[in-house]
Structure formats: C-alpha cells, structure tokens
N, C-alpha and C positions, 0 to 999 in steps of 0.2 A: 848419922850420915845417911842420906837417902840413897837407895840403890837404883842404878840405871836400869830401866826396863829391858827385858830381852828383846833383841832385834831393833833396838832404838837406832843404832847406826844405820841399819839397812833402811829403815823408814826415812831417816834423815836424808840419806843418799837419794832415795826415790823422790822425795819432795824437792830436794835441791835440783836434781836433774830435770824434773818436770818444769820447775820454775825457770830454769835457764832456757829451756826450749821455748817456753811461753814468752819470756823476755825477749828472745831473739825475734819471735814473730811480731810482737807488739812494737819492738824497737824498729824493725823494718817498716811496719805499717806507719808508725809515727813519723819516720823520716819522710815517707812518701807524702803524708798529709801535711807535714810541716813545710817541705820544700815545693810541694805541688808536682814537681817533675824530678825524676831521677833517671839517669842514663848510664850504662856501663861505659868503659873506655872505648874509643873509636875502634881499636883493634878487635875488641870483643864484638862490637856492633857489626863490623864488616864480616867477621867470622860467622856470626849468626845469620847474616844476610845470605851468605853463600852456602852455609850448611845448616839450614833451619831444622831439618829432621834429626840430625845427630845431636845438636845442642838441646833440642826439645827433649830428647831421650835422656840426656844428662840431667836436666832440671827435674824431669819426672822421677829419675832414680834418686836424686837428693830428697825430693818430696816424699818418696816411698820410704826411704831410710828414716826420715824424721817422724813420719806417721807410725811406722812399725815400732820405733823406739818409744813413742808416746803411748801406743796401745800396749806394749809389753810392760811398761812401768805401771800402767793402770791395772793390767791383769795381775801383776805381782801384789799390788796393794789390795785389790779386792779379794784375792785368795787369803791374804793374811787377815783381813777384816772378817771374812767368812769363817775362818778357823776360830777366831776369838768369839764370834757370834754363836758358834755351835757349842761353846762351853756353857751356854745357857739354853733353856728349852726353846726348840725351834720346830715348827711343823715340817713335814717332809716336802710339802709343796713349796714352802719358803726356801728350804734347802735346795730343792730342784731349781728354783729361780736364781739362787746365789751361784750354783754350779754353772748354770747357763751364762750368767754374766762373766764368770771367771773364764769360761771357754769361748767367749765371744759369740754366744748363741742366743736363742730366744725360747720362750715357752708360749704356747697358744692354748690358754685355758680361759674360756669366757667366764667360767664361774669365779675366777680370780682375776678380775679386770685390772686391779691395781698392779699386780705382779706382771701380768701380760704387757700392760702399757709401759712399765718400767724397763722390762727387757727389750721391748721393741725400740724404745727411745734410745737407750744406750747402744743397742746394736746399730741403729741408723746413724747416730752421731759418730761412732767409731769408724763406720764405713766411709764417712765423709772426710776423714782426716786427710787422706791422700789427695782428694779433690781440692780441699781447702788449701793445702800447702802448694799444690801445683798452680792453682789460681793466683796465689800470693807471690810465688817466686818466678813465674813465667813472664818474661818481658813481652810487650806487644808493640806494634808499630803505632806511632802517634806523631802529631805535629806539635813541636815545642815552640810556643810564642815568646819572642824576645822583643821588647820595645826598642824602637830605633829613633834617633834624633839627629838632625843635621841642618844644613842651610843651603840655599841656592840663590841665584841672582833674582832680585825683586825688580821686575820690569813695570810694576804698577805704580811706583812712587814718583814723586817729583824729582828726587835725586837722580833717578835713572833718566828721566826726561831731559834734565839738564845735561847729563853725560852724553845722551844721544844727540842732542843739538850740537854739542862740541865736536863730536865725531863726524857728523854730517857736514858741518862747516869746514872742518879740516880736510875732508876727503871729497865730499860731494857724492851724490848718488851715482853719477856716471863712473867715478873712480871705483866705487864699491862694486858696481856691476862688472867692471873690467877685472878686478882682482878675484872676484868670486863668481865669474861668469858661469863656469860649468856647474858649480854647486847650486846656484839659484835656478839656472835653466833646467838642468836634468833633475835635480832634487825636487823642485816644485812640480814639474810635470809628472814624475813618478808618484809623488804623494797624491796628486789629484787623480791620476788613473786608478791607483789603489783604492781610494775612498769611493770613487764613482762605481767601480766594478763590484765592490763588496756589498753595496746596497742591494744588488740584484743577484747575490749568491756566488759571485766569482771570488777566487782566492784573493785575499787582500793583505799581503805582507809587504811592508815597506822598510828598506834598509837605508840607514843614513849614518855616516861617520862610524861605521862598524857596529852600530846598535840596530836591532831588529824590532820593528813596531808592528803591532797588529792593526791593520787597516790604515791608520794614520797616526801622526805623532801627538795629536791633541794639544800641540803647542808646548810639550814638556821636553826636558832633557833628562837623561838617566841620572838618578841620584844614588844608585847602588854601584859600587866599584866593579863587581863582576859583570855588570850589564852596561858599563860606560863606553864600550866599543873600542875605538882606536886608541893605541898607546903611543902614537907618534907625537913628536914635538914640532909645532909649526914654526915657520920662520917669522922674522920681525913684522913683515907685512901681511901675515896670514892669520892675524888675530882680530878680534872685534868685528868690524864691518867687512874686513877683508878675509874673513874666515874661509879656509878651504878644507882642512882636515886636521885632527889633532886630539890629544887626550883631554877630556873634559874633567875639570877639578871636581872631586867628590870628597866630602868630609862627613858623610853620614856614618854613624856607628852605633853600636848597642848601648843602651843606658845601663848604668850599674844598678842592679836590682837590690832587693833587701838582703839577699844571700850572696854576697860578693865572692865567697870562697867556693861556691858551687861550680862544678865542672860543667861547662857548656860544650857539647860535642860538636864536631864538624858536621856529623850527620850524613845521610845518603844524598840529600839534596836540600837546597834552601830556596824558599819562595818569599816574596816580599809584597807587602801591601802598604803603599805610602800615600799620604796626602801632600800634594804639592801644587804649585801654580801651573796653570795651563792657559790656553787661548783657543777659542773657536769662533764661529760666526753663525748668525741667523740670516735668513734671506727673505726678501719680499720681491714678488714678480709683477711685471706689468708688460703686456704686449701692446705696444703703441708705436706704429711706424713713423709717427711724426717726430719721434725722439732721435731717429738716426737718418742721416742724409748721406748718400753715396754719390761721388762724382769722380770722373776720370779727368785729372788735371793736366795730364801730359799733352803737350802740343806736338803736332807732327814734326816740327823741326828739331825737337830735343828728345824724341822717343828713342828707345833702344830696340833694335830688331829682336823679335822673339820674346819680349818682355812687355808687360803692361804695368804702368805706374799708377798707383791708386792714392788719392787723397780722400781719407775717410773723415767726414765732419760729423761730430756727434753733438746734439743739443743737450747740454748739461743743465738746462733750466735757467730761468731769469735772463734769457737772451745771452747766455754764456755758452760758447761752443768750444770744442776741443778737436784738434786736427791730428790725425795719425796717418802715417804713410806706410804703404805696403807695395811689394813687387810680386807679380805672378807671371807665369810663363804662358805664352799664347802660341798658336800655330802660325804658319806663313800668312794666313788671311787675317791675322790679328784677332782670332777667335779662340776662346778656351774650350777644351773638350768637355762636353757636359758630363760624360761618364768617367773620364780619366782624371779630371781636375776638380779641385774644390777650393773655395775661398770662404773663410769664416773670420772676418775681422771682429775684434773686440776692443772697445775703447773704454778706458777707465777714467771716469770723472773723479776729481779729487775730493768731492763732497757730495752730499745729498742733492737731488734735483730741486728740492724745495728749500729756498733760502731761509724760510722761517724755522727750519730744523737746526738743532745744534750740530756742530761739526763733529759728530761721533760715528759717522758711517761714510761709505763711499759707494759709487754706482758703477756698474759694468754694463755697457750697451753692446749687444751682439746681434749679428744677422748672418745667415748662411746663404751661399750662392752655389750654383752648379750642383755638384753631388751632395752638398750640405744644405740644399734648399728646404730640407725638412725642418730647419730651425728658422722660425719667423723672427722678425725684428723684436727683440726683447730688451727690457730694462730690468736689471737685477740690482736691488739695493742690498749691499753687504753690510751687516750690522755686527761688527766684531764684539766679542764678549770676553771679559776677564773671568777665568774660571778657577775653581778649586777642584782638582782632579784626584780621583782614587786610582793610582797607577799600580798595576799588579805586574810583578816581575816573576816569571815562571817559565822553565824550560827554554831559556835563552830568548824569550819573547816578552815584549813590553806591551801590555794592553791597558787601556785607560777608559774610565767612565767619569762623566762630569758629575760632581757632587753638588756644586752650587755655581752660580754665575752672576756677574754684574755687568751692566753696559759700560762702555767707555765714557769717561767724563772729559770736560774741556781740557784738563791738564794732560790728557793723553794724546794731544794732537800730534806730537812728534812720532809717537808709536804708531798712530793711525796712518801718518804719512809714509812711514816705512812699510807697513803692511800693504798699503795701496800701491806703493812703488814696486814691491815684489809682484803684485798682481798685474801691474802694467807691464813689467818686464816679461812676465810669462805670456801675456796676451800678444805682445809683439813677436816674441821669438817662437811662439807655437805655430805661426803661419809660415809655411815654406813656399817654394815656387809653385808647387802643384797640389799641395795638400796642407791640412792643418792638424796638428796633434790633438787639439780639442775636438775638432770635427770627427776625426777618425776614432777617437775614444767613444764619443757618443754613438757613432754608427756601429762599431764593433760590439759594444755592450748591449745595445738594443737588439742587434741581430742574433747574438748568442743567448739571449735570455727570453726571447719571444718567438712565436710561430708565425708572425706576420712581418711583412716588409715595412721598413721605417718610412718608405715613401708613401705607403698606403695609410699612414697614420697622421697625415697632415692636419686633419681636423681635430685630433686629440693628442696633444703633445705633453701630457702630464708626465710620462716617463722620461721624455727627453729633457724637460725642465728639471726633473729630480736628478737626473744624471749630471746635468750642468751645475746644479746647486752643489752636489757632493764633490764635484771636481774642484770648484772654487773653494769649498770648505777645506779640502786637502791642501790646496795652495796656501790659504791663509794660515792654517795650523803649522805648515812647514815654515812659513816666514818667522813665526815666533820661536820655533825650535832652532832655526838658523841663527836668530839673533841671540838667544840664550847661549848657544854653543860658542858663538864668537867671543862673547864676553866672559865665558867660564872656562875657555880653553887655557891650558898652561901657558904662561907668559903674558896673559892679558892684564894681570894685576901683579904688583910686586909680591914676591914670595908666594905667588899663586894663591893668595888669600883675598877673598872678596871682602871689602870693607863692610863693617856692620851696618852702615847707613844704606848700603845697597843689597842687603841680605834679607831673605825671607825664610822663616823656619820651615823645616820639613820634618814631619812626624809620621810614624807608621809602625808596622810590626813585621819582624822577620819570623818565618815559620820554618823550623828545622825538622825535616823528616828523619826520624831516628827510631830506635827501639828503647824500651825502658819501662818505667812504671809511672803512672800518673793517677790522679784522683778519678775513681770510677763510681762516684756516689756511694751506695751501700754495698757494692760488690766485695770490696776488701774486708769490710766489717763482717759480712756474712761468711767470707772464706775463713776467717780466724775464729769464728764462733765455735765450731766443733772442738778446736784445740782448747779454747777457754773452758768449755763444759767438762771435757775429759780431765783437764788439770784440776778443776775444782773437785770433781769426784775423786780423783787420785789423792788429793790433799785430805779430803774428808775421811777416806778409808784409812789412810796412813795415820791420821790423828786419832781415829777411833781405835786402831790397833795399839798405839802407844798408851792411850789411857786405859784400855782394857788390860794390857800387860801389867800395868802398875797395880790394878785392882786384884788381878789374879795372883800376883806375887809368886809366879811360877819360875823355876829355874831350869825346867826341861827345855832342851834345845832341839828335840826331834820334831821335824816339820811334818805336819799333816796337810796334804794337798787335796782339797776337796774336789778339784777338777780332774784328779787322777782316778780313773775308774777302779783300778786295783786297790787304792787306799780306801775307797768307799766300800768295796766288797769285804776287805779285811775288817774294817770297823764294824760293818753290819754283822758279819759272821761271828766276830768276837762277842758282840752284844746279844746274839741269839734273839733278834727281834721276831716277834710273832705277828706277822702281817697276814692279811686276808689274800684270797686267791685272785687270779687275773680275770676277774669279771668286772663289769661296769660298776656295780655298787661297791665291789671290793676295792677297786682302784680309787674311787672317790673317798671311801672310808680311810684308806691308807694315807691319802694326801693330808688328811687332818691330824694324823698321828703326831704327837709331840715327842721329839727325841732330844737327847743331850749327849754330847761327846765327852766321855770320861777319858782323861789323859793320865795314864799311869806310867809315864816315861816311855818305854819301848812299846808298851801295849796301849792301844787306843780302841775304844769301843763305843758304839751307839747303844744307849740304853733308853728304854721307853719311859717317859715321865708320866706319872699318875696325874690325870687331868683334875681329879678331885683335890689333890694337894695344891694345885695351882690356883684354885678358886679362893 
C-alpha cells in the first residue's frame, strides 16, 4: 500500500484554493465576453453613482484581499518547493534567488542573468495582481445598446392616400381648418420661425403636442413612449384631420436578444436613435415681377373706413391665375404708414408654374410692401421629399437628420394637396392688419445676425431668401407631423392599433447609460494574465513538492523555512560552512559554492558538497 507523501493535504489545499480563485476570475471574464454587457442591479448602480469613491474603495479592498491570498498561496508553495530543492546540491546564488522569490523580492546579479530575470519577472507579475483584480472587478460607465422595433403611420403608400381622400371628402379642408385652427396656425408659424432662426445661429427649439424638437420636426412623430409628449385623450372630433392635442400611440419596444434572461437595467438615462419616416422639402427660387400682380379691388362705395381691401392676383403659369384677399389698416388719408405698417402677401399655387412638370410640387409667390419692401417679388417652388430620418431622442429633446430622400410621385397628390393647403393657410393668416408674421421673422432674424440694415441689402437678398426658404421648410415639415399625429392619436383607429396596411416599420437602438462591465478588447485578458501566471507557478511548485516528497520517503514533519533568516543562520551554523571573506572575489566565489540541506529531524544543517563528486 503506497504511503501518502508528507504535506500532501497542504499542497492539495493550496492548489484547490488557487484554482478556485482562478476559476472565479475566468468565470467572471467569460460571463462578460459571453453576454457582451453585464450590469449590477439598479440599486447598486444608483449607489455607485452617488458614492463612487466609497464603492471604489470597497472594490479595491476586495481586489487586494484576492491578490494577497493568491500571493500568499504562491509564497507557501515556493517555500515548500525550495525546501525540497535544498535536499539536493544547490549553489548559494541559486539558494539566494529561491529565498528572494519566497520573500517576494529580487536579486540583481548581471553575472547570473537567468536568475535575475526570473526574480524580476515573478516580482513584477505578483505586483500586478492587485491592479489586475481591480481592473477586472471595477465597473465603468458605458452605453448599453438595445435593439428596438416598432411601427408608425405610413403616409407614403396608396392606402393612406385613399384614407386621406375619404377624410377630405367627409370634412373638407375648411372644416379641418376650423377644428384645428390654433394648431395649424400657431404650430406652423412657430415651426417656421424656429427653422429660419436656427440657420443663422439663433436658438431653435420647437414644442408641439408636448414633445420638444430641435429646430424643426423633420416631419416625424415621436416613436418612443418617454418622448411622446401629451398624455391627453382627444374628443371624437379632435382626431385625424381635426387633431388638436392628445397622446400619440407608440408601440416601439426592445427586441428579445440572444440572452433573454439577462437583466437589462433601468440605467441613469436612456437615449434612442431610430430610423423612421419623415418629410421635408427642397426649394427653387426665381425673382420675376411678372409672376405677381397686385391690385386694389375695393370700390369707394363699398370700402371700409380705416381699412384697405386687397385682391392679390398671382400668375400660376399657363394663363392660370389665383386670387387671394387681404385686409390692412390705413390712416385717415387712406395711406399706410411706411415705417409702422407692413404688407407681405404670399399666394400658394396648387402646382408648378410649368404645366409640363409632374404635379409633385407647388409654388409660393411673395412680395413685400412698406416696411417689408426688402423682399422683392419672388417665386419659390416647393419640392416636398419623402425621407427616412435618423431621429435621436436625448435629454428630452428630439433631433433629426435626413438619411435618405425620394421625391413625391403622382400617387401622392392628396398628400401634396394637404401640405400645400397648410402652407396656404399659413400664408393667409400670417398677415395681420399692420404686420406680417413672415415679414417680421425675416426682419428680426436678419437684424439680429448681421451688422447691416436689411434695407441696405436690397441688391443682395441671399440671406433673406434663405430665411424665407427655411421658414417654409419648417411649415412643410410641421404639416407632416400634424398629419401623422392626427392619425396616430389615441381614438383614431379601433383599439388604438394602426392596421398593418397603413403601418411602416421603425427600427433603431436604445442606449442605456449605466455602469458595469463590457468587452474592452484585450484589457480584461491582460488584467487576468498575472493571476494565470501565478496560479501556474503555484501549481508547478506544489506538484514538484509532492513528487519530491515521494522520492525522499521522509516522515519528518519539522518545517524548514528558507525565507526565515533565523532558520538560515541556524542551518549554516550547524553545518560549519567554510566560506571566504567579504571581498569582491570572495563573494563571487561563495555564490558558486554548492550546499545541501541535511535533515536529521530536529537538526538541519547546510553541508558543502564536494564539486568533484558531482562531476
């Protein structure tokens, strides 16, 4: 029956403990690499957010305990291995290197480069244990991406065109304007002002239905519940084209990933990046006075004292004209004040001025009078575009960028009519008795962003045209947002569910700001490398001790600790070693002396080994 080597249980415990610690490290690293992202419970995350220094200290303390435990197990194993190694001939410099390893120190002897390198390497690796554990266990701030999917109203298909025709036939545009007068009037105006001002550096935030947009709506509606705005329930006549205010239906949610059981934290904040439908417009300009003809049609016998009645006749091309009426205030002499009053009529032609063009655009003709005389007679062709928009939801603000766009097609004629109708409604209602919202917007933006007077810029109207272009862009984009909101508000469809044939997919990503652990390329692998090396060395030393104990066949249990200075002195004194003096040559000669530890139970001694006998 074979005998169990001395200290076998001790070495087994050392190896088992070291393997358990290593398994914990690799298990944690494997979980991070497998799941990509790991986060503690929200309570721990919030605690870390408010007390980062205290919890960092706790993590560092845990890392220190693990590293000290690992280093201690390694020290014990190397002491045991060194004791068994001394039972065979060993030079004093090798013994010195072994003692340095057991005490976590180094030797610096260029003559013995191998031993010097070994002690330096082990010393460095052991000192990196705490840093490695700290790197591995300390959570960091990161953005956790979660894929999102949902749907919204598709205004680009023929199904919606059919539905829009039915709504317009049932209500008519005049009824729509009556039901949603304040929304179309004020909302369109504010959207235009925001878009025009932002182009020249002015603040450009626009609020609609409780949602806050950066600059303009880009023709979108919120597809994220936290950003959907109003939670009101509209009345029966306040949905679809009669929309006034109300909660927009949102059905966007996270996709079930590969790891469905993984805890997804609430996080500190959530940002979203979504691809969804939008609508915007391009513009073409032409300054041609022949397109716009102004005439005062009021006869003396039917005029109103203090008011001037205007019949504005616009040439929409191919001998087609459009008439629009305005009323402005005049003084007792039937004259308008050049400084105090302004008149800026805008006439919307329902299509392009060239009949050879497809009906996929409309035209706005404008001219300024009195204090708005800085705007010459202009023709602006509005070319609406169906877009795919990258909408970003962050810090309670929705900002959008056009990802791709396509022009209107003939089947979008009803949608184009609605957009043109909103622009016409805005052009009529923007002109008051003494001033125009559009004219005041152009004037104030120019005055606040340049050092010159707008009246001195009559020969160069590039900025004025750009401001007017952005204003109408804001109005056009608002019209699409109004339309989508009306058909997506609760109560617009049965069970608040948009039919599939009217739906368009919405895709994107939710980014959760939280703390935890995520893949960091090779950082984590480098962090756990010192633990791996020390564990391998510990295992090698322990295995060497077990094998040597079997060969030595010794039953003595008195432990000799080579790292204990007193033990070394006692063993050296007992062996009466004859070494040279403390001179340079003497020290070098002593380093090469071969000694062997003789174990006589309670007495242990170093005896010099005859070099000739070793040959």
